[in-house]
N, C-alpha and C positions, 0 to 999 in steps of 0.2 A: 410778518410774524404769525399771523393766523394760519397761513398755509404751512409753515414749518411745524406749528403745533399739531395741525391735523395729520401731517405726514408721520410725525413721531408717534402719535396716538395709534395710527393705523399699523405701524411697524410693531409696536408693543402688543397690540391685539393679535396680530398674526403670529408673533413668537409665542404668545400664551396659548394659542390654538394648537401649536405643535406639541406642547407638554401634555402628557397623558394620551396622546394619539396612539392608536393601535392599528396594526396592519398585519397581513400575512402574505406569504410569497411561495408558490410552488416553483420548483426549479428542476433542471436536469442537465447533465453534462458528462464529461469524461474525467477519469482519474488515472494518473500514472503513479504506480506504487512499487515499492521494493521492501526488502527486509535487511536491516543492517545489524551489526554487532556480532554476527556469527562468523566462525572461522571460514565458512563457505560463502560468505557474502561477496567475496571477490568474483565468484562465478555467476552472481545474480545480475539480471538486467531488468529495467523497468517493465512492468506488466500493465497493459491498457485495460481499463474496465469502465463500467457504467456507474454513475451516481444519480439517484433520483430521490427527491425529498421535498419537505415543506417546512417553512420557517415562519415564526411569528416574531413581531417586533413591537416593543413598547417604549415610547419616548419618555424619558425622565427629565429631559431638558431640551431646549431647542436644537442642540447639536449632539446630544448623547442619547443612545438607545440601548436597550437590552434585547438581545435576540435569543431564541431557543427554538429547537425544532427536532426533527427526526429524519434520517436519510438512510437509504439502502445503498451500500457502497461495495463494489467488487474490488478487492485489494489482493495483495500477494506479490509474486515476482516471477520472472522468467529465469529458468535455470539452464545455463549453457556452459558446458565443460569440455575441454579437449586437452589431452596430455600425451606426450611422447616420452618413452623410456629408451635410451640408447645403451644396449648391453653388449660389451665386447665379447667375442667368442674365438676359440681356437679349436681346430680339429687335428688330431694326431692319428697317424697310422704307423704302427711298429715303431713307436717312439719318435717318429719324424713328423714335424709340423707340415701339414699339407694344405691347410687353409686357415685364414684368420680374417676377421672383419667385425662389423657391428650390426647387431639385430636392432631394428627400430620397431618398438611395440607401441601401438596407439590405443588410446581409450577415449571414448566420447560419451556425452550424455546431453540430451535436450528434453526439457520438460517444463511444466507450468505448476507453480505453487499457488493455489487458489485459497484465499481467505475472504469470505463474504461476511460483512458486518451490518447490523443495524446500529447506526451511530446517533448519539444524542449530544449535540453541541449546545453549550450555553456561552454566549459571548457578549462583551461590551463593544459597542460600535460608535465610533467618533466620526462625525461628519466634518470634513475640512471645508466643504462648501456644499451647495445643494446637489452636486453631482458626484462628488468623490468622498468615500469614507474608508477608514481603516478599522480593523477589528481584531480582537484577541480574546481568548477565554480558555475553557476546559471542555473536554469531550470524553464521553464514555462510549465504548463499543461493545456490543453483544454479538458473539460469533453465531452465525446461522449455518455456515457450511465451510468445511476445510477439506482440501483434497490435493494430492500431488499426482500428476499423471505425466508419462513420458516414455522415452525409449532410450535404452543404454546399450552401448557396445563396448565390451571389455575383453582384454586378452585373458583375463582370469577372473572368474566369478566364484565367490564362496557364499553359499546360501545356508542359513541356519535360523537363529532366533532373530526374525525381522530381516533386515536388508543390510548386508555387510559386504563390501567389495575390497579389492586389493588396496593395500595401504590404509584402509579404514577411513578414507576421506569423505564418505557419505554414509554416516550412521544416523542421519537425521531422524528417521522414523521408527527405528527399532525401539520397543517391540510392539508398535501399534498395529491396528488392523490394516493388513496389506495383502496384495495379491501380485503374483509375478507370472509371466508367461514367456517362456523361451521362444524366440522368434526364428531360430534356425537350428538345424540338426546338430551343430557343433556346440551349442550352448553358449555362444559368444554374444548374441544379441538378445535383449530382454525388454519386453514391455512391462511397465509397472504402474500400480495405482496404490496410493497410501492415503488413509483417512484417519481422522481423529488424532492428529498430531499437535493441534494448537489448543491453547487454553481458552476457556469460555468467555473471558472478559479482557478488555484492553482499555487503557485510558491514557490521555496525553493532552498536548497543547496545540490547538489550531490558531492560525493567524492568517489574515488576508487583507485584500483590498478590493473594493467594489466600485463600479461605475454605474450611474443610474440616469436615465433620460426618459421622461414621459412614462414612468412606472416600469420600464424595461430595465432589468438589472443584470449586469455582467459581473461575475464574481470569480476571483482567483484566490485559492486558499492552500496553504501548506499545513500539513499535520505531522507532528513528531510524537510518536508513542513513547511513553516513559517506562513501560513495564515489559518484561520478557514474555513473549507470547508462546514460546515453545515448551512442550511438556518434557519431562524425563531428564535424568542426569546425563545421558549420553548426547543429548541434542545440542548442548551449548546454549547460547542465548540468541534471541532475535527480537528486533524492535521494528514496529511498523513505521514506514515513512511514506507519505503520499503528497501529491500535488494535483489539485482538481481545478477545472475551469467549468463553470456552470452558467446557464442563462435562465432567468426567471422573470416573472411578472408580478408586481406588487398590487394587491387588492387592499383598498383602504387608504387613508390619508397618513401623511408623515409631517 
């Protein structure tokens, strides 16, 4: 009985030591991100970027902590588009049909949509056991850089206020700061750069799972933005989505 009492007292003291414990964790990793909700999102592919940050954790119970931190995250999307138009034609000479067929007209575009943020997440973290935890919370993002760069090849290019092409399927950046350089003498290929198309702030919900062993922490986190990040009435809407995997080291006790 004495041994059982001593063991229970030791466990209670250990649990009490975890309450009010404070630690911090620097971390780094990769992020896969895209932009959803836009009519052009079907052309977007995940963009790979870097995430670097630091996170503090405060234990309010033996199994529940509150984390808050700051991270620099490279987000955005890859923009890849290809389209073919098949246009029937007929050629007459002296009212006689001499040739008929189909013209195939191709258009393509490859670029990168870059949105770099300083993100500030605040999350509740529930420990299922000493090695595994799940977390969820809120996150605010402050935009520090936005840019679209790439190369487009079109059968028909119309330039004017911003960037407008045949069928109007890419009016994303008009009328924001932009530059265009025709890459061939026929005016069919164009290098482009567009800046200042995104709003200054973003906010959404992060959720994730983490594994920890001997203070080494592996974290996987998904982020869903709740607000439209694109400026202007012609841009439509766009929402940040990202998945990150990071590796960090905890300093302090938990």
